[in-house]
C-alpha positions, 0 to 999 in steps of 0.5 A: 509478527507485529502486524498480527500481535497488534491490538488495534485493528486496521481501519479503512482510514488507516489503510487509505492513509498508508496508500496515500503515503505509499503513492507519494513515495512511489511517485517521487522515487519513480519520477526522480529515477526516470529523470536520471534515466531519460535526462529530462524533467518532462518525459517522466511526467507521462508515467505518473498516471500509470503509476497512480493507477498501479497503486490505486488498483493494488489498494483496491485489491489489498485493503479488503484482503488485509481486513479479512485476513486480520479476522482470520488470523484472530480466529487462528490465534484464539484456537492455538491458545485454547 
């Protein structure tokens, strides 16, 4: 997989930038879909705080796991090459 073959380690800054990009894409996508469902531009605004919390919570959980798994996969890769 490309992720584990990449020479560059993921940094916290890269992961936070990725989180912000995902947040923007998700907010726009969910908002537009809810506008179609409700036929209102105002009602979907109520779900934005919940969507933000979902992405932030996911990032708080995922970023440490990504950083730790990168180290673990490097060890596995070295042991397989030996």
